[in-house]
N, C-alpha and C positions, 0 to 999 in steps of 0.2 A: 520513639515509632510510634506511628498514629492509631487511634483505637480502631480504625478499618483493619491494617495489616496485623492488631494482635487479635481481632475475631477472624481473620483468614487463618491466622497461625494454631489458634485455639482448633477451629474447624478442622483443620489437618491433622491435629494429633488425635480427636476423637476417629476420624476415619482410619485411620494407618490404625488403631487400638482396636476398633472393631473389623477390621480386615484380619488382624493378626490373631482376633481371639479362634479363629477358625483352624490354626496351625497347632501342630501336636507339639507340646513345649519341650518336654523329655522322651527321648526315644530309647527302650531298653528290648533287648533279644526276648525276655518272657512279653512284654507287652506286644511284640511284632508277632509273636505266635500265636497267643492267646486272642488277639484280635483276628488274624487270619482264618482260627477255627471258628469264631464266631459268623464271620461275615461272607467266607467265600461259597459262592453259587453252586460249584461244580461237588462240593462237599454235599452241600445240600440234596442235588441233583441223585448223587450216589446213596442217600439216606433213605431218601423217595424208592430207589431201585429196591433195595431192601425190603421196604413195605411191601413193594407191588410181588416179589417174589415170596414173601410171607403168605400174602393173600392167595398167591397161586398153589402156594403147597397144602394151604388149608383146604381150599377149595376142592383140590382132590384126593386130600383125606377125608374130607366128607362125603367121598363117594363109597367108602367103607361100609357106612351104614345102611339099613333098610331103608326101602322106598316106600312110603306111604299115602295113597293118592284118594281124593275124593273127586267122585265127578259125577253130572247131574244132565238131564234130558229132559224137556218139555216140548211135545210136536203135535199138529194136529196130521191125524193119516187119513187120506182118503184113498180109498180103492175105487180100482177104474175096471175090475174085474167082477161082475155080476151074474157070474154065472155059479155062483153058489149065497147061500142064505148069508152069509159074514156073520154067525153068530159064534166061531171059533177063531181064539190067537192064540200064538205061541211065541216064546223068547226060548231060544238055543235048544227049541225041538220039546221044549214042555210046555204045554195046555195051561194056558192062564186066563182062557176067557175072554168075553169082551166084545165088543160090536166091531165088524171087518173097518169102519169107519167111526175114526171116534178121536179123542183127545187122550194122549199117553202121557206119564209120567215115568221117570226112570232113576235110578242114584246106583251108584256101584262104590264098595267101600273096598280098595284092593291095597296090597301090600307084597314086595319083593326082595328077596334078600340072596344076592350072590356069595355062595359058599366061593365059588373060583376068584373072586377078590384076592382072598389071603394067598394064591399064588400066582396070580396076576398082577390085579394092581396094586396090590401092597409094594411091589415092586417099581414100578411108576410113580406111586408117592414118595417114594425114597429116593426115588431120581430128582423130583420137585426140591425136597427135603435138603440134599446135596446143593442144586442149584442155589438155593437162598441162604445157604452157609456161605457157599462162592462168593455170593452178592455181599455178605458182610465184611469177606478179607478183600474185596475188591474196594468198597469204601476204605479200607483203613490203609490200602495200596496209595489211594487217592489223598488220604490224610498225611501219609509218609509222603508224598513225593512234594505234597505242598509245603511239608515245613522243610525236607531238603531245600525249596528254593527260595524258601523264604531266610533259611540259614544262608546260602549263599549272597542275597540281596544284603542282608545286615551287612555281611563281612564284607562286602565293596562299602558300603556306606560307610562303616566304622575304620576302614582304611582311608575312603578319602577324607572323611573328617580329620583324621591323623596326617595325610598328606598335605592339606590345605592348611592347618595350623603351623606346620612348620614350614612350610614352602612361604607362608606369609613372613616368618621371623627371618627365615634364609634371605628373603627379597629385602627387605628392610637393612638385615647387615650388607647385601650389594650395592644399596643406595647407598651406603655409608662408604663403602670402599670407593666407589664411583666419584664421590664428592671430595675425597681425601685425594684420589690419583689427579683428579682435576685441578684441585688446589695446589698439589706438587709438580703438575705438568705445567704450572704457572710461574711455580720458581725455578722450573729448570731440572729437577729430581727425577721425572719419567717423563717418556718418550709421550709423542700423542697415539700410538700402537698401543701402549698401556692403557691409556684413555679409553681409547674406542674397543679395547675388549672388555671392560668392565662395563661400560654402556653394554656391551652386546650379551654379556652373562646377566645384565638385568632385564634385557627385552626377553631374553631367555626363558628366564623365569616367571616373568609376567605371562608369558606364552604357555608356559606350563600351568599355571596356578588356572588361566582359564579355560585348559582343557579338564584339570581337577573337577573346575565347579560344572561344567558339562556332566561331565560322567557321574558326577555326584548326584546333580540333578535327575539323571534319567535313573539312577537307582531309587531315589527316594519318591519317583512318580510309580517305579515299578512296584515298591510296595505299598503304594497307597491305594494300587489296583487291587491289592489281597487284603488289606487291614479295611478301607472304605476310608482311611484316617488324612487329613493333608498335612504335608509336612514340607519346610522351607531349609534350604541351603545353609541360609544366615539363621534363623530363627530357631531350630531342631537341635537341641543338645543331644549327643549320643553318650550312651555310656557304655563305654568298651568292655567286652568280655575279658573274663581272667583266665589264665592257662591253671587248669586244674588236676592237668593228667589224665591220662587214658581210661578207661574203667578196668576192672579187674578182667586178667586173660579171661577167655572163654573159648569155648570148642565152638570154631568157626562153623565145621558142619551143623552142630545142634543150633547154632544162630541161625545158620541159613532156614534149616529147617523151619526154624519160627518165624519166620518172614511173611508177613501179611502176602507179598506177592506170592510165593512159593505156598501157603496155606491156600490161597486160591487156585492156583494151577492145580492143586492135590485135590482139591473138591470138587474140581470137574472132571478130573480122572473119574472118582468115584461115582460122579455122578453118571457118566454115560458106562460106566462097568456096570452099575445097578439097572440101568436102562436095557442092555444088553440082555439082562435075566430076565426082564418084563419082555421082550421079544421073544426071546426064545420061550417062554411060558406059554406064548400064544397060541402056540400048536396044541396046547393042550384044550381038554373040552371044558365048557363052560355049563357050569351046575349052580342053579339058583331054585329056590322055595319061594311057592307062591299061594297067595290065596284073595278071594276076591267073594263079595257078598253082597246080593243084587237086591233090589228093593224097585218094586212095579204096580202102577194101577193105570186103568183106561177107565175114560167115561163117554158117551156120547154128550152128554150134557151140557159140558165146559171144561175148561182147564182146571178151574178152582176144584170141582169135583175129583177131578183127576188128581191133582195135589196133597186134597186135604184127606185121602185114603190111602194113602201110599202103604204096600205091606210086603212082606218079607217072599222072596220070588225063588231064590237059589243060593248055593253057597256052594265054591268050588275051592278045591286045597289039591297041590301037587308038586310033585320035583320035577324040574325041567332041565336037559342036559340037552346041551348040543355041542357037536364035534364037528371042526373046521375040515373039509376034505379037500378043496380047492378055492383058493382066491387070486389065481393067476400071477403068481410068483409075489406078491406083497411083501409077505413076511420075511421072503428070501433075500429080497433086495434090503429090506429095514435092517436086517443081520449083516449083510454086507456092509451097510453104510455106517452101523456101529462098531463093524470091527474097526475100520479106518478113522472114525472118530477115536477109538481108543489109541491108537498109533499115533494119531497125532497129538493128543493131550499126553501121551507119555513122552512125545518130544521136547512138547512145551515145557513138561516138568525140569525136564533134562536140561533145555533152553535157559531156565532161570537159574538153576545152580550154575551154570557156567557164567553167565551174567553175574551174578551174586560176587561167585569168587573173583572175578576180574574186578569189580567194583572195590572190594576189599582190600583186594591186592593194591589199585592206584592209590588208594587214601592212605593205606598204611605208607606205601613209597614217598607219596606227596608229604606225610607228615613225619616221616624221618628226616627228607631235605630240608625242609622247612625249619625243624628242629634245630639240626647241624646249623644254618644260616643263623639263627635266634642266636647260639652260643661263640659263633663268628662274630657277629654285630657285637655281642655284650662284650668283650673283648675289645672291639676297638673302641666303643663307647667309654668303657672304662681307662682306657689307653688316650683317648683324647682328655677326659676331664683330666686324667693326671697334667697331661701338656699344658692345657688351659691355666692349670693352677702353677705351673714352674714358668708360663709365659706371663701373667700376671706380676707375680712378684719380680723377673725380669723388667718388666716394664717400671713398676715401682722403680727400680735401681737404674734406670736409662739404657740397661742394655736391650730392648726389645722396642720397636715402635706399635704405636697405636694400629699401624695398617698392618701390621703381621700378626695381632691379636685379634683383629675383624675376620681375616683371614682365615687363622685357626678356628674363631668360633663358628665361621659359617659351614668348616668342612666337618665340626663337629656337631652342628645342627642335622647336617644331611646323612651321618653316620647315625644318629638318635632318632632320629624319620624313618628309617628302615629298619631300625631295630624295634623299634615299635609296630610298625607294619607286620614286620615278619612275627612279632609275638602274638599281632592280633590273628594273623592266618593261622598261625598252631592253635589257638583257642579254638578258630573256627573246624579246623580240622576235629580237634576232639569230640566238639559236638557233631558234626557228621559222623564219625565213626560209632561212636556211643548210640544213635538214632538208629544205625544199622545193625547194632550187636546186640541190643537190647531195646528194641523197639516199644513194647509193652511200657516197661518201669518209664521211658522216656515219655512217652506219650501222657500217661498216668499226671507225670509232674505238670503238665501245662494245661490238665483238665482235657485231654482231646481224648478220653477212654469212652467218654458218652456219647460221642461224633456218630459212631456208627451202631449204637442200640437200637432196639425195635421194641 
């Protein structure tokens, strides 16, 4: 080989290694879930919604405190009425002196506290608090939905890898069977139809492998959208899940009430019920305690003179009570709206319970059926192992042909492939059921409980 060709081969190897450095080498279920939690944009959006709801709640809660204001005014006043001498001036019907035309300065320190907030605004604040809590559970629902999808995708990837591994082995045996039958046809032991059948089986398996590679590539691309990592059908090694059994039996009704989807709807129901109390209490009078301290001065000489000698002029304190008599029906229709919102949220809660019961039944039914399939495939796999042992001994004694053993091995590989795929399906069902029945512990195992904190 020339030096030029050696340089090209070396450069190609460097480029291939550099390109492959971006691919994820080993893919585990834990890495898929953890990477998804850290990368998910939709989860960050929900986390931002929590902080927005918390700020809205705190903003309304701050309204329960007294209001204190400082205001001031500096002005030049020119009287256009010259019918009097302009030597007397008043503020709030009190004589303060000064010229009719002069520079004036005034400052006011005022404060007001609404006692009615404790039976009006307090419930409105509670409404926003419940909405904030609901946004936390909505974030948890998004996290749960994402983990469910990642679990399904990982299951598809693991099953695809198993199918690809065993299909390559089966294809190798089909090539061997085709070669042997072709040689036997030349010797007159097989018909041409048998050779064509062997060739057709080989082509069908090649077609199936192409389909498996396509589906596996699609699953890897979908997972990449969740994790931000890059995966390759050839270079990514997948660590399969192990069958560990279902979690300990739990009360499904209690489990549903602990699900974030149910908790979110329940908090929304509590929020609209709290808001209904706030709307009902709006018929009650407003009561507030207020106080105001006034400072004033005026001077015809200039603004600085009016500012330098500001003095106390008045002090007011009192109790203000306001009773609404007519508002055109605003409060009436607000109460009507609140009534239907409560009905709507009650139906939402009932719908969540129905949906989650259905999901659990489907998962348990699927788990039971696949578990039975695993038991059947396990028995078949054991039987084929025994048949291969017997056939190998018969081959050594000359009682069986090599072609018979290859056919038997090919069938055994098909059964073992289906057994491993069904076994992986059982493990995926276990993860899905555990996520539904014990969400909090499941998420904390993958450090996901911090995703929706604020």
